[in-house]
C-alpha positions in Angstrom: -100.3 98.3 -7.8 -97.3 96.1 -7.3 -94.7 95.2 -9.9 -92.7 92.0 -9.5 -89.5 90.8 -11.1 -88.0 87.3 -10.7 -84.4 86.3 -11.4 -84.1 82.5 -11.7 -80.8 80.7 -11.5 -80.6 77.1 -12.6 -78.9 74.7 -10.2 -78.8 73.4 -6.7 -77.4 76.6 -5.1 -76.9 77.6 -1.5 -79.6 80.1 -0.4 -77.1 81.5 2.1 -74.6 82.3 -0.8 -77.3 83.8 -3.0 -78.7 85.9 -0.1 -75.2 87.2 0.5 -74.9 88.2 -3.2 -78.2 89.9 -3.6 -77.8 92.1 -0.5 -76.2 95.5 -1.0 -74.7 95.2 2.5 -74.9 92.9 5.5 -77.7 94.8 7.1 -80.0 94.1 4.1 -79.3 90.4 3.8 -82.4 88.3 3.5 -83.0 86.1 6.6 -84.4 82.6 6.8 -88.2 82.6 7.0 -90.0 79.6 8.5 -88.6 76.1 9.0 -86.2 74.3 6.7 -84.4 77.4 5.5 -85.8 77.1 1.9 -87.0 80.7 2.0 -85.2 83.9 2.8 -86.8 87.3 2.9 -86.2 91.0 3.6 -88.5 94.0 3.4 -86.3 96.8 1.9 -89.0 99.2 0.7 -87.5 102.2 2.6 -83.9 101.7 1.4 -84.1 99.8 -1.9 -87.7 100.1 -3.0 -88.6 96.5 -2.9 -89.3 93.4 -0.8 -86.9 90.6 -1.5 -87.5 86.8 -1.4 -84.9 84.1 -2.1 -86.2 80.6 -2.4 -85.3 77.3 -4.0 -87.2 74.6 -5.8 -87.0 71.5 -8.0 -88.7 70.4 -11.2 -89.3 74.0 -12.2 -91.4 75.2 -15.1 -91.2 78.8 -16.2 -92.7 80.6 -19.2 -93.0 84.1 -20.4 -93.7 86.1 -23.5 -90.6 86.5 -25.7 -89.9 89.5 -27.9 -91.7 88.2 -30.9 -94.8 87.2 -28.9 -93.9 83.5 -28.8 -93.8 81.6 -25.5 -90.4 81.1 -23.9 -90.3 78.0 -21.7 -87.7 76.7 -19.4 -87.6 73.6 -17.1 -84.6 73.6 -14.8 -84.3 70.5 -12.6 -83.3 72.6 -9.6 -83.3 76.4 -9.3 -83.2 79.4 -7.0 -85.6 82.3 -7.4 -84.8 85.8 -6.4 -88.1 87.8 -6.3 -88.2 91.6 -6.1 -91.7 93.0 -5.2 -92.0 96.8 -5.8 -94.7 99.4 -5.1 -95.5 101.4 -8.2 -94.5 104.6 -6.4 -90.9 103.4 -5.9 -90.5 101.7 -9.2 -88.4 104.2 -11.2 -86.5 106.1 -8.5 -85.5 103.2 -6.2 -86.9 99.8 -7.1 -85.6 99.1 -10.6 -82.2 100.9 -10.2 -81.4 99.0 -7.0 -82.8 95.7 -8.5 -80.5 96.1 -11.5 -77.5 96.5 -9.2 -78.5 93.3 -7.3 -79.1 91.4 -10.5 -75.7 92.5 -11.8 -74.0 91.3 -8.6 -75.6 87.9 -8.9 -74.9 87.4 -12.6 -71.3 88.5 -12.2 -70.6 86.2 -9.3 -72.6 83.2 -10.6 -72.3 81.5 -14.0 -75.5 79.4 -14.1 -78.2 79.7 -16.7 -80.6 82.5 -15.7 -83.7 84.3 -16.6 -85.2 87.7 -15.5 -89.0 87.9 -15.9 -91.3 90.8 -15.1 -94.7 90.1 -13.5 -94.5 86.5 -14.5 -95.3 87.5 -18.1 -92.5 89.3 -19.9 -89.0 87.9 -20.5 -86.4 90.6 -20.0 -83.1 88.7 -19.9 -81.7 85.2 -20.4 -78.3 83.6 -19.9 -77.8 80.2 -21.5 -74.4 78.5 -21.9 -72.7 81.7 -20.8 -74.4 84.0 -23.3 -76.3 86.9 -21.8 -79.2 88.1 -24.0 -81.5 91.1 -23.3 -85.1 90.8 -24.4 -87.6 93.7 -24.8 -85.2 96.4 -26.0 -87.6 99.2 -25.2 -87.7 98.2 -21.6 -83.9 98.2 -21.4 -83.6 101.6 -23.1 -86.1 103.1 -20.7 -84.9 101.6 -17.4 -81.3 100.5 -17.8 -79.1 103.4 -18.8 -76.2 102.6 -16.3 -74.6 99.8 -18.3 -74.5 97.4 -15.3 -75.8 94.5 -17.4 -74.2 94.5 -20.9 
């Protein structure tokens, strides 16, 4: 069983810049896949516990379940997605801790509106107009004890 997390940043961002930010070091930097360089990827299961994909798009539509069961919706004109695909075996020990470090690097370096969603269903984090807000407090208390993301 796989678990996926998606960090979305609003705006027309350089995939090269985002790939640099999300990589823990230069050897783990996602590389362009296919033609047009609109998709970067890296298989980091052994070192980080996830496969990483960085892609861009326009006229986006994202939705997820918010804390109170309502639907959260967001339609950025342009955006960059950073997808973390994890195997269930690596989720707790490697996947989520390394993902949280990558998310913290990106959110610290970039100021765009953002959202972190698990499995395309559950809203975990949003940043709008500079305000960072965690959703699903039980998830955060279970998985994020390091204080990387306030």
